[in-house]
RODOMI-478134 format. One record per residue (C-alpha): x, y, z; residue in three letters; residue number from 0. Coordinates in steps of 0.5 Angstrom, whole numbers. Layout:
N
<east X north Y up Z r ALA k NUM> $
...
//
This chain:
192
<east 371 north -312 up -268 r MET k 0> $
<east 365 north -314 up -263 r THR k 1> $
<east 366 north -319 up -258 r TRP k 2> $
<east 362 north -325 up -262 r SER k 3> $
<east 367 north -324 up -268 r VAL k 4> $
<east 373 north -325 up -263 r LEU k 5> $
<east 370 north -331 up -260 r HIS k 6> $
<east 369 north -334 up -266 r VAL k 7> $
<east 376 north -333 up -268 r ILE k 8> $
<east 379 north -335 up -262 r GLY k 9> $
<east 375 north -342 up -263 r ILE k 10> $
<east 377 north -343 up -270 r ILE k 11> $
<east 384 north -341 up -268 r ALA k 12> $
<east 384 north -346 up -262 r TYR k 13> $
<east 381 north -351 up -267 r ALA k 14> $
<east 387 north -350 up -272 r ILE k 15> $
<east 392 north -350 up -267 r SER k 16> $
<east 390 north -357 up -265 r GLY k 17> $
<east 389 north -360 up -272 r ALA k 18> $
<east 396 north -357 up -274 r PHE k 19> $
<east 399 north -361 up -267 r VAL k 20> $
<east 396 north -367 up -270 r ALA k 21> $
<east 399 north -366 up -277 r LEU k 22> $
<east 406 north -365 up -274 r GLN k 23> $
<east 405 north -371 up -270 r ALA k 24> $
<east 403 north -375 up -276 r LYS k 25> $
<east 396 north -377 up -273 r TYR k 26> $
<east 390 north -379 up -277 r SER k 27> $
<east 384 north -375 up -279 r PHE k 28> $
<east 381 north -378 up -272 r ILE k 29> $
<east 387 north -375 up -269 r GLY k 30> $
<east 386 north -368 up -272 r ILE k 31> $
<east 379 north -368 up -270 r PHE k 32> $
<east 380 north -370 up -263 r VAL k 33> $
<east 386 north -365 up -262 r LEU k 34> $
<east 382 north -360 up -265 r GLY k 35> $
<east 376 north -361 up -261 r LEU k 36> $
<east 380 north -362 up -255 r THR k 37> $
<east 384 north -355 up -256 r THR k 38> $
<east 377 north -352 up -257 r SER k 39> $
<east 373 north -355 up -251 r TYR k 40> $
<east 378 north -358 up -246 r GLY k 41> $
<east 379 north -351 up -242 r GLY k 42> $
<east 372 north -350 up -242 r SER k 43> $
<east 370 north -357 up -239 r ILE k 44> $
<east 376 north -356 up -234 r ILE k 45> $
<east 373 north -349 up -232 r ARG k 46> $
<east 366 north -352 up -232 r ASN k 47> $
<east 368 north -357 up -227 r VAL k 48> $
<east 371 north -352 up -223 r VAL k 49> $
<east 365 north -348 up -222 r LEU k 50> $
<east 361 north -353 up -221 r ASP k 51> $
<east 357 north -352 up -228 r ILE k 52> $
<east 354 north -357 up -232 r PRO k 53> $
<east 359 north -359 up -238 r VAL k 54> $
<east 354 north -360 up -243 r SER k 55> $
<east 353 north -352 up -242 r ASP k 56> $
<east 359 north -351 up -247 r ILE k 57> $
<east 356 north -355 up -253 r TRP k 58> $
<east 353 north -349 up -257 r GLU k 59> $
<east 351 north -351 up -264 r ARG k 60> $
<east 354 north -345 up -268 r GLN k 61> $
<east 361 north -346 up -264 r SER k 62> $
<east 361 north -354 up -265 r LEU k 63> $
<east 359 north -353 up -273 r LEU k 64> $
<east 365 north -348 up -274 r VAL k 65> $
<east 370 north -352 up -270 r VAL k 66> $
<east 368 north -358 up -275 r LEU k 67> $
<east 368 north -354 up -281 r VAL k 68> $
<east 375 north -352 up -279 r THR k 69> $
<east 377 north -358 up -278 r LEU k 70> $
<east 374 north -361 up -284 r THR k 71> $
<east 377 north -356 up -288 r THR k 72> $
<east 384 north -357 up -285 r ILE k 73> $
<east 384 north -365 up -287 r LEU k 74> $
<east 384 north -362 up -295 r PHE k 75> $
<east 390 north -357 up -293 r VAL k 76> $
<east 397 north -360 up -296 r LYS k 77> $
<east 401 north -363 up -291 r ARG k 78> $
<east 407 north -358 up -294 r ASN k 79> $
<east 403 north -352 up -291 r TRP k 80> $
<east 405 north -355 up -284 r ILE k 81> $
<east 411 north -351 up -284 r HIS k 82> $
<east 407 north -344 up -284 r HIS k 83> $
<east 404 north -346 up -277 r TRP k 84> $
<east 410 north -345 up -274 r ASN k 85> $
<east 410 north -338 up -277 r ARG k 86> $
<east 403 north -336 up -275 r TRP k 87> $
<east 401 north -341 up -270 r GLY k 88> $
<east 403 north -337 up -264 r TYR k 89> $
<east 399 north -331 up -267 r PHE k 90> $
<east 393 north -335 up -267 r PHE k 91> $
<east 394 north -339 up -261 r ASP k 92> $
<east 395 north -332 up -258 r SER k 93> $
<east 388 north -330 up -260 r ILE k 94> $
<east 385 north -336 up -258 r GLY k 95> $
<east 388 north -335 up -251 r LEU k 96> $
<east 386 north -328 up -250 r ALA k 97> $
<east 379 north -330 up -252 r SER k 98> $
<east 378 north -336 up -248 r PHE k 99> $
<east 381 north -333 up -242 r ALA k 100> $
<east 376 north -327 up -242 r ILE k 101> $
<east 370 north -332 up -243 r GLN k 102> $
<east 372 north -336 up -237 r GLY k 103> $
<east 373 north -329 up -233 r GLY k 104> $
<east 366 north -327 up -236 r LEU k 105> $
<east 363 north -333 up -234 r LEU k 106> $
<east 366 north -333 up -227 r ALA k 107> $
<east 364 north -326 up -226 r GLN k 108> $
<east 357 north -327 up -228 r SER k 109> $
<east 356 north -332 up -223 r LEU k 110> $
<east 358 north -327 up -218 r HIS k 111> $
<east 365 north -330 up -216 r HIS k 112> $
<east 371 north -327 up -213 r ASP k 113> $
<east 377 north -325 up -216 r LEU k 114> $
<east 381 north -331 up -214 r GLY k 115> $
<east 376 north -335 up -218 r ILE k 116> $
<east 375 north -331 up -224 r ILE k 117> $
<east 383 north -331 up -225 r ILE k 118> $
<east 382 north -339 up -224 r LEU k 119> $
<east 377 north -339 up -229 r ALA k 120> $
<east 380 north -335 up -234 r SER k 121> $
<east 387 north -339 up -233 r MET k 122> $
<east 383 north -346 up -234 r PHE k 123> $
<east 379 north -343 up -240 r THR k 124> $
<east 385 north -340 up -243 r GLY k 125> $
<east 390 north -345 up -243 r VAL k 126> $
<east 387 north -352 up -241 r GLY k 127> $
<east 385 north -354 up -248 r GLY k 128> $
<east 392 north -353 up -250 r GLY k 129> $
<east 395 north -357 up -244 r MET k 130> $
<east 391 north -363 up -246 r ILE k 131> $
<east 392 north -362 up -253 r ARG k 132> $
<east 400 north -362 up -252 r ASP k 133> $
<east 399 north -368 up -247 r LEU k 134> $
<east 395 north -372 up -252 r LEU k 135> $
<east 401 north -370 up -257 r ALA k 136> $
<east 406 north -373 up -252 r GLY k 137> $
<east 409 north -366 up -252 r ARG k 138> $
<east 410 north -362 up -245 r THR k 139> $
<east 405 north -357 up -245 r PRO k 140> $
<east 406 north -350 up -248 r LEU k 141> $
<east 403 north -346 up -241 r ALA k 142> $
<east 409 north -350 up -237 r LEU k 143> $
<east 414 north -348 up -242 r ARG k 144> $
<east 412 north -341 up -243 r GLU k 145> $
<east 411 north -337 up -237 r GLU k 146> $
<east 408 north -331 up -240 r ILE k 147> $
<east 402 north -336 up -243 r HIS k 148> $
<east 399 north -337 up -236 r ALA k 149> $
<east 401 north -330 up -234 r VAL k 150> $
<east 397 north -327 up -239 r LEU k 151> $
<east 391 north -331 up -237 r THR k 152> $
<east 391 north -327 up -230 r PHE k 153> $
<east 391 north -321 up -234 r LEU k 154> $
<east 385 north -322 up -237 r CYS k 155> $
<east 382 north -324 up -230 r GLY k 156> $
<east 384 north -318 up -227 r LEU k 157> $
<east 381 north -314 up -233 r CYS k 158> $
<east 374 north -318 up -232 r ILE k 159> $
<east 374 north -317 up -225 r TRP k 160> $
<east 376 north -309 up -225 r ALA k 161> $
<east 369 north -309 up -230 r GLY k 162> $
<east 372 north -309 up -237 r TRP k 163> $
<east 366 north -312 up -241 r SER k 164> $
<east 364 north -307 up -246 r SER k 165> $
<east 366 north -310 up -253 r PRO k 166> $
<east 371 north -304 up -254 r LEU k 167> $
<east 374 north -306 up -248 r GLN k 168> $
<east 374 north -314 up -249 r LEU k 169> $
<east 377 north -312 up -256 r SER k 170> $
<east 383 north -308 up -253 r VAL k 171> $
<east 384 north -314 up -248 r ILE k 172> $
<east 385 north -319 up -254 r VAL k 173> $
<east 390 north -314 up -258 r ILE k 174> $
<east 394 north -313 up -251 r LEU k 175> $
<east 395 north -320 up -250 r ILE k 176> $
<east 397 north -321 up -257 r VAL k 177> $
<east 402 north -316 up -257 r ILE k 178> $
<east 405 north -318 up -251 r ILE k 179> $
<east 405 north -325 up -253 r ARG k 180> $
<east 408 north -324 up -260 r MET k 181> $
<east 413 north -319 up -257 r LEU k 182> $
<east 415 north -325 up -252 r SER k 183> $
<east 415 north -330 up -257 r VAL k 184> $
<east 419 north -326 up -262 r ASN k 185> $
<east 424 north -323 up -257 r ASN k 186> $
<east 425 north -330 up -253 r LYS k 187> $
<east 423 north -326 up -246 r LEU k 188> $
<east 422 north -331 up -240 r LYS k 189> $
<east 420 north -329 up -233 r LEU k 190> $
<east 425 north -329 up -228 r PRO k 191> $
//
């Protein structure tokens, strides 16, 4: 798998995550689009503000089209399929978490920032959109309830700072993050 494939999977995963939270909250189709777009792009907006980069840089036609097609498809999903999200939601959310955290770290590294800023960019990009989604849905943000969630973004930032940048290395980071997160969710592991 190449990095671009993982990134598209992350975008789709976060769009689905936002849409299904909107469906669980019984929001209208506007709510589905707002939460889907917020989850997909909210972290990047926060990251760009922190890095003092124009927010308009996040809008790529291809990724925006992927998100809009995903959200439109979800409008036609039967509402009784929402319970499947409980089973697969953490898995897809983990892919999005890893790919977005990597994206943030890579951007900060390309701007020659130090370790602290790389980690902050990874964290904001990885969990920012989900936090905004949860706040708009009237829920406590997942990153504040599940400690491992934000800690994994630090791991992504450290790997980027250490020079991991090849598609194989980035794929390994995503796989490790997904495995660690799923193990923590399935075993209800909490940090001390």
